[in-house]
N, C-alpha and C positions, 0 to 999 in steps of 0.2 A: 414545108413539104406537105403538111396536112391541109393547109389552106389551098395550096396549088392543086392538089389532088381533088379536093372538094369542088373547086371551080370547074376543073376539067370534067369530072364525072357528072356534075350537075348540068353542064352544057350538053353532054352526050345524052343524058336522060331526057332533057327538054327537047332535043332535036328528034328523039325517037317517037314517031307517030303512034306506035302501039302504047307507049307509056302515057302519052297525053290523052289518048282515047280512054285508057283504063282509069286514069285519074278522074277524068270528067265523068265517066259512068259511076264511079264510086261516090263522087261528090253529089251527083244527081240522086243516086239511090239513098245516100245518107240524108239529104235534105227532105226527100219524100218520106223516108222512114220517120224523121223527127216530126214533120208536119202531121203525118197520120197518127203518130203516137200522141202528139200534143192535143189533137182533136179528141182522140179516144180518152185521154186523161181528163180533159175538160168535161166531156159528156159523163164519164163515170163519176167524177167528183160532184157534178151537179145532181146526178141521180142519188148519190150517197147522202148529200145534204138534204135533198127533198125527202127521201125515204126515211131518214132519221127523224126529221121534224114531224113528218106525217104520222109515223108510228107512235111517236111520243104523244102527239095530240090525241090519237085514238086511245092510248092508255089513260091519259089524264081525264078524258071526257067519257068514260064508260058508265058514268052515273052510279046510282046506288046498286051495290052488288055484293054478294057473299064473297069474302076474300079467297076462298078456295075455288069458287067458280072463276074468279079473275086469274088465279094461278093456272087453271086449265086453259083459260082464254089466251094467256101467254102474251109475249112480246118478242121483238127481234133485236139482236145485236148485229150491227152492220160493221163490216170491216172497211176501214178507210183506204183510199187509194193513195199510196205514198208518192211524193213528187218524183223521186229518182226512178220510179217505175216507168217514167217516160223514156229512160235510157235502157233499163233492164227490167223486162216484165216478169222474169223468173218463172215461178210456178203458179203465179196468180190465177191464170185462166183455168187451172185444173183444180184449185182448192176451194172455190166457192166464195161468195161475198157476204153471206149473212147466215146467222144461226138462230133458229127458232127456240126460244126459251120458254119452257112449260114445266108444269109440276111432274115430278116422278121420273123424268126422262132427260138424258143428255143427248141432244141431236147433233148430227154432223152439219158442217157448213154446206149450203146448197146454192143453187143458181150460179154454178161455175160456167164460165164463158165457153169452155171447150164442148160442153154437152149441147150447146145451142148452135154449134158450127156444123157445116156440111163436111162431107168426106174430103173435099178439096183442101180444107184447112190442114190436113195431114201433110201436104206438100210444104208447109211452113208459112210463116207470116213475115212480111217485110217490116222488121222492127230494127231499131238502132243496135240492139245487142246482137242480132243476127249479122248485121254488117260488121260490127266490131269484132265478134268472135270468129267469124268464118271468112267473110269477104276480104277484109283488109289483109289478113295473112296470105291470101291468094295474091293480092296486089304486091305484097312484099316479094313473093316468089317470082312474079313476073318481072319486077324491077331488078332483083338482085341475083337471079340464078346464074348469070354469066359474068358476074363482076370480076371473077378471077380467071375463069376458064377462057374468056375472050383474050386475055393477055397471053395464055398458052397457045391458043389457036392462031393468033396473029404473030406469034414468035417474039412479042415485045418483052416477054418475061426474061428472056435471055439477055436482052439489052439492059433491062432494069437490074438484073443480077450483076451484070458486068460493071454497072455504075454504083452498085451497092445500095440501090434504091428500094429493093424489096425488104420490107420490115414493117414494124408496127405502125409507123407514121403513114405509110402508103395505104395500108389496110384500113386504118382508122379514118383516113380521108374518104375512102370509098364507102365506108360504113356510115359516115355522117351524111354523105350524099343521098343515101337511101333513107336514113332515119329522119333527117330534118324536115323534108316535105310531109312525111307521115305525122311527125310531131305537130307541124303547123295545121294539118288537116284535123287532127284530133283536138287541138287547142280550140280551133274555130267551132267545131261541133259542140264541145263542152261549154264554151263561153256562150254560144247561142242558146243552148239548153238552159244554162243558168239564168240568162236574161229573160227567156220565155217564162220560166218557173217563178222567178222573183217578181214578174209583172202580173202574175195571176193574183186576184184579190184574196184567195183562200189557199195559198200554197203550203199551209200546214207546217209540217216538220222539216221542210227543206232547209238545208244549210249549205253554204259554200264550202265549208270544210269537208263535208261528206262528198260533195261533187269533186273537189280537188283530190281527195283520196282515191276516188274511183278513177279519175284521170291518171293518177300515178300508177295504179294497178295495170291499166291498159298500156301505158308507156313501157312498163317493165315487160309485159307480155309481148309487145312488138319488138323490143330490143332482143329478147330471147329468140324470137322467130328469125330476125335478121341474122343473128349469130349462127343459128342452125343452117340457114341457107348459105351463108359465107363459108362455113366449115365444109359443106358439101362441095361448093364451088372451088374450094381450095384443094380438095382431095382428088377430084376427078379431072380428066383432061378435056373432055368434050362438053360443050354447053348443053347438047341434047340430053346427055346422060344426067347432067346436073339438074336439068328441068324435071326429068322423070323422077329422079330420086327425091327432089324437093317436094313434088306433088305427092309422092308416096308417103313422105313424112307428114304432110298436111292431112292426108286421109287417115293415117295411123293415129296421129295426135288428136285431131279434131273430131273424128267420126268413130273409128274402131275402138280405141282405148276407153273413151267415156262410156260407150255402150257395153263393152266388156266389163268395166268396173261395176256398172249398174247390175249386170247379170250375176256377177260374182257375189255382190252384196246381197241381192235378193235370194240367191241360192243358199247362202250361208245363214242368213237371218230373215226367213220369210215371215210375212205378216199372215195372221190367220184369215180365212175367208170371211166375208161379211156375215154369212149364215152362222158360221162357227162362233164368231165374235158375239153376235146377238144371242145365240143359244147359251153361251157361258154366262152372259150377264143376266139373262132371265133365270137361269138356274140359281145363281147366287142371290138374286133378289128374292126368290121364293123361300130361301133358307133363313131370311130375316124378317123384320117387321114390315108389314104392309099397312100403311095408314088408313086404307079404305076397308080393311078387314078386321073388325073388332073381335071376331071369334077365333082367330088363329092362336096357336100356342104362344107365339111371340107377343101378341097383343095382350093375352091373358097374363103372361108373366110381367109385362110392363105395368098392367093395371094393378096387380098385387103389390109391386114395388112402390108405386106412387101412393096407393092407399096407406101402405105401411109408413112411408116417409112423412106423410102429412097427418097420420094418426086419425083417419076418418074411416067410416064404414061403407060409404057409397061415393060414387063419382060425382053425384050432384052436390056433395058437401065440400068439394074441392074449391079453393078460392079462384079457380080459372076454369075455362071450358076444356074439359079433358079431350074432346074431339079435336080441337085445334092443337093441343099438346101432342096427341098421338100422331096427327098428321106431320108435325115437325119431326118427331122421332123417326117416323117412316122415311121422311126426306133425308135425314142424316144417314140412315142405313143405306139408302139407295145411292146417296152421294159417295159413300165409302166404296160401294161396289163399282161405280163408274170410275172412281179414282184408281182403284186397284187394276182394272182392265185397261184403262187408258195409259196407266203407268207402264204396263207391259208393252203396249204399242210404242210408247215413247222410248222404252229401252231398246226395242227392235230398231227403231229409227236411229237411236244413238249408235247402235252397233253397225248399222249400215253406213252411217256417216263416218265412223271410224275406219271402215274398210275403204270407203271412197278416199279418205285422207291418206291412208297408207298407199293406195294405188296412184295417188296424185304425183308420186315421185317419178312415174314413168311418162307423165304428160303435163306440160305447163298449162294445157287447156283447163284441166280439172281444178287446180287451185285458183286460177283466175276466175273461172266460172263461179265457184263457191263464194269467193271474195266479192265478186261483182253483185251477185244476188243478195248477199248478206248486207252490204253497204246500202243497196237500194231497198232493203227491207221487203224483198219479194221472194225470200227463200222459205223452205219448210219450217225452219226454226222460228221465224217470225209468225208463220201461220199457227204453229203449235202454241206459241205464246198468246196469240189472239184467242184461240179456242179455249185455252185454260182460263184466260181473263173472263171470257163470256160465261164459262161454267161457274167460276167463282161468283159472278154477278147473279147467275141463276139461283145459286144456293142462297145467297144473301137476300134475293127477292122472295124466295119461298119462306125463309125465316121471318122476313118482314111481314108477310101476309099471314102466316100461321100464328105468329105471336099476337098480332092484332086480333085475330079471330078468337084466340084463347083468352085474351085479357078483357075483351070488350063484350063478349056474348056469354050466354049460359049454356050449360051442358044439354045436348040434345036439340038445341035450337038451330037447325040447319037453314031455317028460313031467314035468319038474321042477316042484315045487309050493312055494309060499311057506308059512311057518308060519301057523297059524290066528290067531295074535295080531298078525300083520304089518299087517292092514288097519286096526287101531286107530291106527296111527301116521300115517295120512292126516289132515291137519288138516281140521276141519269147515268147511263153506261158511257164511260169515256175510256178509250184505250190509247195508251202511249206506247209506241213500238220501242224496241231496244235502241239505245243511243249509239252513236258512232264508236265511242270508246268500248262499249260492251260488245259490239259486233267485231271490232278488231281483236279484242281479247279472246272472243270465241273462235276467231280464225287465226290465232297465233301460228298454228301448225301450217296452215296454207300459206301464210306470209313467209315463213321460214323456207318452205319448199320452193316458193317462187324466187326468193333471193338466192337459194342454192342453184336453181336453174340459171339465174342471171349470171352469177359469178362463175359457176362451173362452165357455162357455155363460152364466156369470155376467156376463161383459162384454156379451153380446148382450141378456141380460135387463135389464141396467142401461139400455141405450139404448132398449129397448122400453118401459121404464118412463117414460122421458122423453117418448116419442111419445104416451103416454096423456094428457099435459097438453093436447094439441091435439085430442083426440077431441071430436066434437060429435054429439049424439044427434038 
């Protein structure tokens, strides 16, 4: 019964010119999106490798210089482009690609792609994730909206009822006729993406297991959408009404609810303004030690403590350059201030994410979106992780420079310079994004919600199927 229904429905779909045209358009759009994203990924990756090497060469070859001058001269931490960003670019274009690392200050990531785009970019970009999240659900609606209503309109449901043919097998055959072509399309897309990525010479952290997990997430997402469209088609009598209701569900699930969830999260847990955030940091920094100000009360207190600890009467008698020591203590105080305020931002982000996760129960779009970005390492969590790694590297760099200044020079000698080869001793910045298992663990809630949507929608579809036995034309 299932196979017979599958063959019949597949033939009808294949004969329908609208379906063929829609499928061809989606395939063309998908191919274009993958090619454009592959070019973009290749260009960004080349820029990343070039910028990283160039900046390191600048750092290594700055010649003889005072370490604190080098600390202010600074360097950059570059965010790598992750392979699965080819499929889901997530929030990458809004978060910036590099962070300037300098003394006394934690900087935000800069050079985000969105700020370089024109206003036309607000209409959206043709990317694989746009096709996967928005366009293919529309294709599902176009294919499946009349799967059951056409039996009612043609009166064949009465005949099927009289023969006892209405049941799970018939519905499942129709369901497979919609699902299998989409599954094949998705499989080809992901297989092609995997072949492209694995053929690149520097495909970095790409793994087939991550790609396969992403593939499964979208398979579940489409299965849920097919169920929703079948449920609507089973509950109404007219195909036109089924189409309107299905499109309304798409608008609600893919557009309205995600935006509403975002507004609710921001309203309940707002971020401070940029000015307010900077003012609070400046206030806290002034209340502690400033390495550049030897006359402040904090500096004098530190001076007395150090003299007492080493049992000497003057700073020149210390076994190290006190200027470098004070600079390091100032850096440690400022690092604590930045840690405190960025921790508050991180808390707000976590609260907003929790609200998103709670509201994900009303839309399968939200958990799929979060899971997709997380697996692709293009979500805010990965960006936070990169920013924290860059900050830790900045702190270690300042410690490396200040300790060398304190240990190798004499007190008051600000003209002292480190050797030209000294800079090469600083370890390079290398960032490893969260692994697949870490991302899945972080998204346990989203996975459970997605599975609840899947099994819940199948259960409702099962009961809807039962109600068809009582339909009278």
